[in-house]
Structures are given as C-alpha cells and as structure tokens.
PyMOL Python script that loads the backbone (N, CA, C, O; Angstrom):
from pymol import cmd

cmd.read_pdbstr("""\
ATOM      1  N   GLN A   1     270.589 327.476 158.942  1.00  0.00           N
ATOM      2  CA  GLN A   1     271.603 327.299 157.874  1.00  0.00           C
ATOM      3  C   GLN A   1     271.186 327.612 156.523  1.00  0.00           C
ATOM      4  O   GLN A   1     269.977 327.657 156.292  1.00  0.00           O
ATOM      5  N   GLN A   2     271.964 327.817 155.662  1.00  0.00           N
ATOM      6  CA  GLN A   2     271.609 328.038 154.289  1.00  0.00           C
ATOM      7  C   GLN A   2     271.016 326.698 153.622  1.00  0.00           C
ATOM      8  O   GLN A   2     271.574 325.614 153.792  1.00  0.00           O
ATOM      9  N   LEU A   3     269.968 326.830 152.931  1.00  0.00           N
ATOM     10  CA  LEU A   3     269.337 325.675 152.265  1.00  0.00           C
ATOM     11  C   LEU A   3     270.248 325.301 151.002  1.00  0.00           C
ATOM     12  O   LEU A   3     271.003 326.121 150.479  1.00  0.00           O
ATOM     13  N   SER A   4     270.106 324.005 150.574  1.00  0.00           N
ATOM     14  CA  SER A   4     270.784 323.594 149.400  1.00  0.00           C
ATOM     15  C   SER A   4     269.935 322.597 148.752  1.00  0.00           C
ATOM     16  O   SER A   4     268.993 322.123 149.388  1.00  0.00           O
ATOM     17  N   GLY A   5     270.190 322.197 147.448  1.00  0.00           N
ATOM     18  CA  GLY A   5     269.557 321.201 146.796  1.00  0.00           C
ATOM     19  C   GLY A   5     268.085 321.501 146.516  1.00  0.00           C
ATOM     20  O   GLY A   5     267.727 322.635 146.197  1.00  0.00           O
ATOM     21  N   PRO A   6     267.229 320.473 146.638  1.00  0.00           N
ATOM     22  CA  PRO A   6     265.900 320.665 146.398  1.00  0.00           C
ATOM     23  C   PRO A   6     265.165 321.558 147.321  1.00  0.00           C
ATOM     24  O   PRO A   6     264.151 322.142 146.939  1.00  0.00           O
ATOM     25  N   GLU A   7     265.669 321.699 148.610  1.00  0.00           N
ATOM     26  CA  GLU A   7     265.113 322.688 149.501  1.00  0.00           C
ATOM     27  C   GLU A   7     265.384 324.046 149.146  1.00  0.00           C
ATOM     28  O   GLU A   7     264.522 324.904 149.340  1.00  0.00           O
ATOM     29  N   LEU A   8     266.545 324.341 148.621  1.00  0.00           N
ATOM     30  CA  LEU A   8     266.941 325.640 148.104  1.00  0.00           C
ATOM     31  C   LEU A   8     266.055 326.061 146.974  1.00  0.00           C
ATOM     32  O   LEU A   8     265.503 327.160 147.000  1.00  0.00           O
ATOM     33  N   GLN A   9     265.903 325.222 145.985  1.00  0.00           N
ATOM     34  CA  GLN A   9     264.988 325.461 144.848  1.00  0.00           C
ATOM     35  C   GLN A   9     263.593 325.708 145.262  1.00  0.00           C
ATOM     36  O   GLN A   9     262.935 326.561 144.665  1.00  0.00           O
ATOM     37  N   ALA A  10     263.072 325.008 146.268  1.00  0.00           N
ATOM     38  CA  ALA A  10     261.671 325.195 146.818  1.00  0.00           C
ATOM     39  C   ALA A  10     261.554 326.500 147.480  1.00  0.00           C
ATOM     40  O   ALA A  10     260.531 327.172 147.348  1.00  0.00           O
ATOM     41  N   CYS A  11     262.580 326.901 148.204  1.00  0.00           N
ATOM     42  CA  CYS A  11     262.557 328.155 149.060  1.00  0.00           C
ATOM     43  C   CYS A  11     262.574 329.317 147.993  1.00  0.00           C
ATOM     44  O   CYS A  11     261.823 330.284 148.113  1.00  0.00           O
ATOM     45  N   GLN A  12     263.446 329.186 146.963  1.00  0.00           N
ATOM     46  CA  GLN A  12     263.590 330.246 145.993  1.00  0.00           C
ATOM     47  C   GLN A  12     262.394 330.415 145.026  1.00  0.00           C
ATOM     48  O   GLN A  12     262.347 331.396 144.285  1.00  0.00           O
ATOM     49  N   SER A  13     261.481 329.522 145.026  1.00  0.00           N
ATOM     50  CA  SER A  13     260.252 329.446 144.289  1.00  0.00           C
ATOM     51  C   SER A  13     259.077 329.905 145.037  1.00  0.00           C
ATOM     52  O   SER A  13     258.044 330.231 144.452  1.00  0.00           O
ATOM     53  N   GLY A  14     259.210 329.941 146.399  1.00  0.00           N
ATOM     54  CA  GLY A  14     258.102 330.323 147.202  1.00  0.00           C
ATOM     55  C   GLY A  14     257.311 329.185 147.836  1.00  0.00           C
ATOM     56  O   GLY A  14     256.242 329.409 148.403  1.00  0.00           O
ATOM     57  N   THR A  15     257.797 328.051 147.747  1.00  0.00           N
ATOM     58  CA  THR A  15     257.134 326.887 148.285  1.00  0.00           C
ATOM     59  C   THR A  15     257.368 326.765 149.721  1.00  0.00           C
ATOM     60  O   THR A  15     258.526 326.780 150.140  1.00  0.00           O
ATOM     61  N   PRO A  16     256.295 326.635 150.575  1.00  0.00           N
ATOM     62  CA  PRO A  16     256.525 326.495 152.060  1.00  0.00           C
ATOM     63  C   PRO A  16     257.334 325.266 152.357  1.00  0.00           C
ATOM     64  O   PRO A  16     257.193 324.255 151.669  1.00  0.00           O
ATOM     65  N   LEU A  17     258.145 325.318 153.322  1.00  0.00           N
ATOM     66  CA  LEU A  17     258.913 324.154 153.679  1.00  0.00           C
ATOM     67  C   LEU A  17     258.872 323.988 155.197  1.00  0.00           C
ATOM     68  O   LEU A  17     258.681 324.938 155.956  1.00  0.00           O
ATOM     69  N   SER A  18     259.075 322.648 155.622  1.00  0.00           N
ATOM     70  CA  SER A  18     259.249 322.459 157.065  1.00  0.00           C
ATOM     71  C   SER A  18     260.659 322.435 157.458  1.00  0.00           C
ATOM     72  O   SER A  18     260.958 322.464 158.652  1.00  0.00           O
ATOM     73  N   THR A  19     261.586 322.381 156.493  1.00  0.00           N
ATOM     74  CA  THR A  19     263.061 322.379 156.837  1.00  0.00           C
ATOM     75  C   THR A  19     263.527 323.761 157.360  1.00  0.00           C
ATOM     76  O   THR A  19     263.268 324.793 156.742  1.00  0.00           O
ATOM     77  N   ASN A  20     264.111 323.748 158.335  1.00  0.00           N
ATOM     78  CA  ASN A  20     264.563 325.066 158.848  1.00  0.00           C
ATOM     79  C   ASN A  20     265.758 325.562 158.083  1.00  0.00           C
ATOM     80  O   ASN A  20     266.659 324.754 157.861  1.00  0.00           O
ATOM     81  N   GLY A  21     265.869 326.803 157.652  1.00  0.00           N
ATOM     82  CA  GLY A  21     266.943 327.366 156.935  1.00  0.00           C
ATOM     83  C   GLY A  21     266.485 328.630 156.239  1.00  0.00           C
ATOM     84  O   GLY A  21     265.406 329.179 156.460  1.00  0.00           O
ATOM     85  N   TRP A  22     267.452 329.066 155.332  1.00  0.00           N
ATOM     86  CA  TRP A  22     267.150 330.373 154.606  1.00  0.00           C
ATOM     87  C   TRP A  22     267.605 330.243 153.203  1.00  0.00           C
ATOM     88  O   TRP A  22     268.347 329.320 152.867  1.00  0.00           O
ATOM     89  N   CYS A  23     267.170 331.165 152.356  1.00  0.00           N
ATOM     90  CA  CYS A  23     267.701 331.240 150.961  1.00  0.00           C
ATOM     91  C   CYS A  23     267.738 332.653 150.527  1.00  0.00           C
ATOM     92  O   CYS A  23     267.023 333.468 151.109  1.00  0.00           O
ATOM     93  N   TYR A  24     268.519 333.018 149.544  1.00  0.00           N
ATOM     94  CA  TYR A  24     268.706 334.366 149.002  1.00  0.00           C
ATOM     95  C   TYR A  24     267.826 334.332 147.659  1.00  0.00           C
ATOM     96  O   TYR A  24     267.842 333.393 146.863  1.00  0.00           O
ATOM     97  N   VAL A  25     267.121 335.397 147.538  1.00  0.00           N
ATOM     98  CA  VAL A  25     266.214 335.513 146.405  1.00  0.00           C
ATOM     99  C   VAL A  25     266.402 336.929 145.702  1.00  0.00           C
ATOM    100  O   VAL A  25     266.206 337.954 146.355  1.00  0.00           O
ATOM    101  N   ALA A  26     266.764 336.974 144.433  1.00  0.00           N
ATOM    102  CA  ALA A  26     266.937 338.183 143.735  1.00  0.00           C
ATOM    103  C   ALA A  26     266.449 337.971 142.251  1.00  0.00           C
ATOM    104  O   ALA A  26     267.271 337.799 141.350  1.00  0.00           O
ATOM    105  N   PRO A  27     265.111 337.988 142.021  1.00  0.00           N
ATOM    106  CA  PRO A  27     264.605 337.695 140.742  1.00  0.00           C
ATOM    107  C   PRO A  27     265.181 338.500 139.544  1.00  0.00           C
ATOM    108  O   PRO A  27     265.299 337.965 138.442  1.00  0.00           O
ATOM    109  N   GLU A  28     265.533 339.769 139.762  1.00  0.00           N
ATOM    110  CA  GLU A  28     266.107 340.581 138.681  1.00  0.00           C
ATOM    111  C   GLU A  28     267.479 340.162 138.305  1.00  0.00           C
ATOM    112  O   GLU A  28     268.016 340.560 137.271  1.00  0.00           O
ATOM    113  N   ARG A  29     268.060 339.332 139.176  1.00  0.00           N
ATOM    114  CA  ARG A  29     269.459 338.835 139.010  1.00  0.00           C
ATOM    115  C   ARG A  29     269.490 337.360 138.481  1.00  0.00           C
ATOM    116  O   ARG A  29     270.507 336.703 138.260  1.00  0.00           O
ATOM    117  N   GLY A  30     268.232 336.972 138.325  1.00  0.00           N
ATOM    118  CA  GLY A  30     268.108 335.477 137.870  1.00  0.00           C
ATOM    119  C   GLY A  30     268.242 334.475 139.000  1.00  0.00           C
ATOM    120  O   GLY A  30     268.555 333.307 138.768  1.00  0.00           O
ATOM    121  N   VAL A  31     268.015 334.911 140.173  1.00  0.00           N
ATOM    122  CA  VAL A  31     268.039 333.965 141.457  1.00  0.00           C
ATOM    123  C   VAL A  31     266.806 333.884 142.035  1.00  0.00           C
ATOM    124  O   VAL A  31     266.464 334.815 142.763  1.00  0.00           O
ATOM    125  N   GLY A  32     265.991 332.868 141.845  1.00  0.00           N
ATOM    126  CA  GLY A  32     264.729 332.684 142.364  1.00  0.00           C
ATOM    127  C   GLY A  32     263.594 333.402 141.690  1.00  0.00           C
ATOM    128  O   GLY A  32     263.798 334.017 140.644  1.00  0.00           O
ATOM    129  N   GLU A  33     262.478 333.351 142.214  1.00  0.00           N
ATOM    130  CA  GLU A  33     261.238 333.899 141.551  1.00  0.00           C
ATOM    131  C   GLU A  33     260.690 335.010 142.462  1.00  0.00           C
ATOM    132  O   GLU A  33     260.897 335.038 143.675  1.00  0.00           O
ATOM    133  N   ALA A  34     259.946 335.959 141.754  1.00  0.00           N
ATOM    134  CA  ALA A  34     259.320 336.975 142.606  1.00  0.00           C
ATOM    135  C   ALA A  34     258.237 336.468 143.544  1.00  0.00           C
ATOM    136  O   ALA A  34     257.943 337.078 144.573  1.00  0.00           O
ATOM    137  N   LEU A  35     257.669 335.375 143.178  1.00  0.00           N
ATOM    138  CA  LEU A  35     256.630 334.779 144.054  1.00  0.00           C
ATOM    139  C   LEU A  35     257.267 334.480 145.445  1.00  0.00           C
ATOM    140  O   LEU A  35     256.578 334.590 146.459  1.00  0.00           O
ATOM    141  N   ALA A  36     258.555 334.108 145.503  1.00  0.00           N
ATOM    142  CA  ALA A  36     259.116 333.877 146.878  1.00  0.00           C
ATOM    143  C   ALA A  36     259.210 335.066 147.757  1.00  0.00           C
ATOM    144  O   ALA A  36     259.404 334.936 148.965  1.00  0.00           O
ATOM    145  N   LEU A  37     259.073 336.266 147.167  1.00  0.00           N
ATOM    146  CA  LEU A  37     259.037 337.450 147.895  1.00  0.00           C
ATOM    147  C   LEU A  37     257.776 338.135 148.195  1.00  0.00           C
ATOM    148  O   LEU A  37     257.718 339.223 148.766  1.00  0.00           O
ATOM    149  N   GLN A  38     256.684 337.400 147.755  1.00  0.00           N
ATOM    150  CA  GLN A  38     255.294 337.896 147.944  1.00  0.00           C
ATOM    151  C   GLN A  38     254.997 337.950 149.536  1.00  0.00           C
ATOM    152  O   GLN A  38     255.368 337.084 150.328  1.00  0.00           O
ATOM    153  N   GLY A  39     254.295 339.064 149.853  1.00  0.00           N
ATOM    154  CA  GLY A  39     254.032 339.145 151.314  1.00  0.00           C
ATOM    155  C   GLY A  39     255.059 340.075 151.997  1.00  0.00           C
ATOM    156  O   GLY A  39     254.893 340.497 153.141  1.00  0.00           O
ATOM    157  N   SER A  40     256.119 340.367 151.238  1.00  0.00           N
ATOM    158  CA  SER A  40     257.164 341.252 151.841  1.00  0.00           C
ATOM    159  C   SER A  40     256.949 342.637 151.307  1.00  0.00           C
ATOM    160  O   SER A  40     255.846 342.932 150.846  1.00  0.00           O
ATOM    161  N   SER A  41     257.887 343.466 151.337  1.00  0.00           N
ATOM    162  CA  SER A  41     257.847 344.774 150.799  1.00  0.00           C
ATOM    163  C   SER A  41     258.159 344.812 149.272  1.00  0.00           C
ATOM    164  O   SER A  41     258.563 345.855 148.759  1.00  0.00           O
ATOM    165  N   TYR A  42     257.980 343.727 148.582  1.00  0.00           N
ATOM    166  CA  TYR A  42     258.369 343.508 147.249  1.00  0.00           C
ATOM    167  C   TYR A  42     257.690 344.640 146.334  1.00  0.00           C
ATOM    168  O   TYR A  42     258.298 345.167 145.403  1.00  0.00           O
ATOM    169  N   GLU A  43     256.553 344.918 146.641  1.00  0.00           N
ATOM    170  CA  GLU A  43     255.744 345.977 145.933  1.00  0.00           C
ATOM    171  C   GLU A  43     256.348 347.316 145.898  1.00  0.00           C
ATOM    172  O   GLU A  43     256.152 348.087 144.958  1.00  0.00           O
ATOM    173  N   ILE A  44     257.113 347.613 146.960  1.00  0.00           N
ATOM    174  CA  ILE A  44     257.721 348.946 147.049  1.00  0.00           C
ATOM    175  C   ILE A  44     259.169 348.997 146.810  1.00  0.00           C
ATOM    176  O   ILE A  44     259.757 350.078 146.788  1.00  0.00           O
ATOM    177  N   CYS A  45     259.797 347.828 146.622  1.00  0.00           N
ATOM    178  CA  CYS A  45     261.217 347.694 146.352  1.00  0.00           C
ATOM    179  C   CYS A  45     261.473 347.636 144.835  1.00  0.00           C
ATOM    180  O   CYS A  45     261.134 346.652 144.178  1.00  0.00           O
ATOM    181  N   PRO A  46     262.117 348.781 144.254  1.00  0.00           N
ATOM    182  CA  PRO A  46     262.296 348.818 142.824  1.00  0.00           C
ATOM    183  C   PRO A  46     263.173 347.724 142.288  1.00  0.00           C
ATOM    184  O   PRO A  46     262.938 347.261 141.172  1.00  0.00           O
ATOM    185  N   HIS A  47     264.176 347.279 143.024  1.00  0.00           N
ATOM    186  CA  HIS A  47     265.011 346.280 142.685  1.00  0.00           C
ATOM    187  C   HIS A  47     265.146 345.254 143.845  1.00  0.00           C
ATOM    188  O   HIS A  47     266.146 345.251 144.562  1.00  0.00           O
ATOM    189  N   PRO A  48     264.145 344.407 144.009  1.00  0.00           N
ATOM    190  CA  PRO A  48     264.043 343.614 145.175  1.00  0.00           C
ATOM    191  C   PRO A  48     265.089 342.468 145.216  1.00  0.00           C
ATOM    192  O   PRO A  48     265.353 341.798 144.218  1.00  0.00           O
ATOM    193  N   GLU A  49     265.622 342.296 146.331  1.00  0.00           N
ATOM    194  CA  GLU A  49     266.453 341.257 146.806  1.00  0.00           C
ATOM    195  C   GLU A  49     266.043 340.916 148.145  1.00  0.00           C
ATOM    196  O   GLU A  49     265.556 341.770 148.886  1.00  0.00           O
ATOM    197  N   GLY A  50     266.220 339.645 148.521  1.00  0.00           N
ATOM    198  CA  GLY A  50     265.724 339.240 149.987  1.00  0.00           C
ATOM    199  C   GLY A  50     266.267 337.947 150.391  1.00  0.00           C
ATOM    200  O   GLY A  50     266.757 337.144 149.597  1.00  0.00           O
ATOM    201  N   VAL A  51     266.166 337.774 151.635  1.00  0.00           N
ATOM    202  CA  VAL A  51     266.374 336.533 152.268  1.00  0.00           C
ATOM    203  C   VAL A  51     265.156 335.985 152.906  1.00  0.00           C
ATOM    204  O   VAL A  51     264.487 336.643 153.703  1.00  0.00           O
ATOM    205  N   VAL A  52     264.866 334.735 152.540  1.00  0.00           N
ATOM    206  CA  VAL A  52     263.617 334.178 153.031  1.00  0.00           C
ATOM    207  C   VAL A  52     264.066 333.004 154.066  1.00  0.00           C
ATOM    208  O   VAL A  52     264.841 332.088 153.793  1.00  0.00           O
ATOM    209  N   TYR A  53     263.465 333.208 155.214  1.00  0.00           N
ATOM    210  CA  TYR A  53     263.656 332.251 156.318  1.00  0.00           C
ATOM    211  C   TYR A  53     262.433 331.466 156.430  1.00  0.00           C
ATOM    212  O   TYR A  53     261.313 331.976 156.384  1.00  0.00           O
ATOM    213  N   THR A  54     262.678 330.113 156.589  1.00  0.00           N
ATOM    214  CA  THR A  54     261.514 329.154 156.532  1.00  0.00           C
ATOM    215  C   THR A  54     261.862 327.972 157.497  1.00  0.00           C
ATOM    216  O   THR A  54     262.998 327.744 157.913  1.00  0.00           O
ATOM    217  N   GLY A  55     260.760 327.264 157.794  1.00  0.00           N
ATOM    218  CA  GLY A  55     260.912 326.046 158.560  1.00  0.00           C
ATOM    219  C   GLY A  55     259.971 325.945 159.780  1.00  0.00           C
ATOM    220  O   GLY A  55     259.260 326.883 160.139  1.00  0.00           O
ATOM    221  N   GLU A  56     260.017 324.709 160.411  1.00  0.00           N
ATOM    222  CA  GLU A  56     259.057 324.501 161.461  1.00  0.00           C
ATOM    223  C   GLU A  56     259.344 325.325 162.611  1.00  0.00           C
ATOM    224  O   GLU A  56     258.421 325.545 163.396  1.00  0.00           O
ATOM    225  N   LEU A  57     260.572 325.850 162.842  1.00  0.00           N
ATOM    226  CA  LEU A  57     260.816 326.722 163.982  1.00  0.00           C
ATOM    227  C   LEU A  57     260.006 328.028 163.849  1.00  0.00           C
ATOM    228  O   LEU A  57     259.808 328.751 164.825  1.00  0.00           O
ATOM    229  N   LEU A  58     259.593 328.280 162.749  1.00  0.00           N
ATOM    230  CA  LEU A  58     258.745 329.589 162.512  1.00  0.00           C
ATOM    231  C   LEU A  58     257.228 329.252 162.417  1.00  0.00           C
ATOM    232  O   LEU A  58     256.387 330.065 162.034  1.00  0.00           O
ATOM    233  N   ASP A  59     256.965 328.007 162.793  1.00  0.00           N
ATOM    234  CA  ASP A  59     255.550 327.571 162.852  1.00  0.00           C
ATOM    235  C   ASP A  59     254.934 327.667 161.343  1.00  0.00           C
ATOM    236  O   ASP A  59     253.753 327.985 161.208  1.00  0.00           O
ATOM    237  N   GLY A  60     255.618 327.433 160.401  1.00  0.00           N
ATOM    238  CA  GLY A  60     255.118 327.505 158.979  1.00  0.00           C
ATOM    239  C   GLY A  60     255.057 328.854 158.352  1.00  0.00           C
ATOM    240  O   GLY A  60     254.699 328.994 157.183  1.00  0.00           O
ATOM    241  N   ILE A  61     255.393 329.817 159.093  1.00  0.00           N
ATOM    242  CA  ILE A  61     255.403 331.262 158.617  1.00  0.00           C
ATOM    243  C   ILE A  61     256.816 331.489 157.958  1.00  0.00           C
ATOM    244  O   ILE A  61     257.883 331.168 158.482  1.00  0.00           O
ATOM    245  N   ARG A  62     256.658 332.109 156.697  1.00  0.00           N
ATOM    246  CA  ARG A  62     257.938 332.445 156.111  1.00  0.00           C
ATOM    247  C   ARG A  62     258.344 333.811 156.505  1.00  0.00           C
ATOM    248  O   ARG A  62     257.476 334.678 156.399  1.00  0.00           O
ATOM    249  N   TYR A  63     259.448 334.135 156.917  1.00  0.00           N
ATOM    250  CA  TYR A  63     259.886 335.519 157.269  1.00  0.00           C
ATOM    251  C   TYR A  63     260.749 336.026 156.141  1.00  0.00           C
ATOM    252  O   TYR A  63     261.688 335.348 155.724  1.00  0.00           O
ATOM    253  N   ILE A  64     260.454 337.174 155.655  1.00  0.00           N
ATOM    254  CA  ILE A  64     261.104 337.730 154.403  1.00  0.00           C
ATOM    255  C   ILE A  64     261.749 339.049 154.784  1.00  0.00           C
ATOM    256  O   ILE A  64     261.068 339.906 155.346  1.00  0.00           O
ATOM    257  N   SER A  65     263.000 339.248 154.510  1.00  0.00           N
ATOM    258  CA  SER A  65     263.649 340.433 154.668  1.00  0.00           C
ATOM    259  C   SER A  65     264.039 340.941 153.314  1.00  0.00           C
ATOM    260  O   SER A  65     264.819 340.291 152.616  1.00  0.00           O
ATOM    261  N   CYS A  66     263.517 342.098 152.909  1.00  0.00           N
ATOM    262  CA  CYS A  66     263.657 342.617 151.474  1.00  0.00           C
ATOM    263  C   CYS A  66     264.394 343.885 151.668  1.00  0.00           C
ATOM    264  O   CYS A  66     264.139 344.634 152.611  1.00  0.00           O
ATOM    265  N   TRP A  67     265.396 344.158 150.699  1.00  0.00           N
ATOM    266  CA  TRP A  67     266.040 345.498 150.502  1.00  0.00           C
ATOM    267  C   TRP A  67     266.275 345.695 149.083  1.00  0.00           C
ATOM    268  O   TRP A  67     265.919 344.850 148.261  1.00  0.00           O
ATOM    269  N   HIS A  68     266.874 346.799 148.754  1.00  0.00           N
ATOM    270  CA  HIS A  68     267.227 347.169 147.417  1.00  0.00           C
ATOM    271  C   HIS A  68     268.434 348.035 147.348  1.00  0.00           C
ATOM    272  O   HIS A  68     268.850 348.428 146.258  1.00  0.00           O
TER     273      HIS A  68
END
""", "prot")
cmd.dss("prot")
cmd.show_as("cartoon", "prot")
cmd.util.cbc("prot")
cmd.orient("prot")
C-alpha cells in the first residue's frame, strides 16, 4: 500500500523502513529527495522519477523503479 504520514516522509528521503509499502519520488518536481533514488538508475535518468518499495517483506532491501 502507499505510505502516508511519517512513513511517507521517511521513504521519500531515503530512510530505510520496516513498514511495508511504497512511495513516489520525483526530486525535480519537488517530491522527495534524490537520495531516495540512490542505488537505482538515477545516474542515467536525466529527469528521474521513481517508485520506492520498502519494508520487512523485502528483507530490508529497498526496491527502486526509475523512469523518465
């Protein structure tokens, strides 16, 4: 499910979470921070946007889907 409140803010800033869910990150649109997309294809996306999946179901690994 989509995160909200403090969990959403943490996800969009790149903070690891144990809460299962996802958040949308688009730093150039003022939504979240580029740090949240680190480890993704951020370096090769000229206008990065992405969805970050997080939580204990992923064993602490953040899965990042990046597009432009």
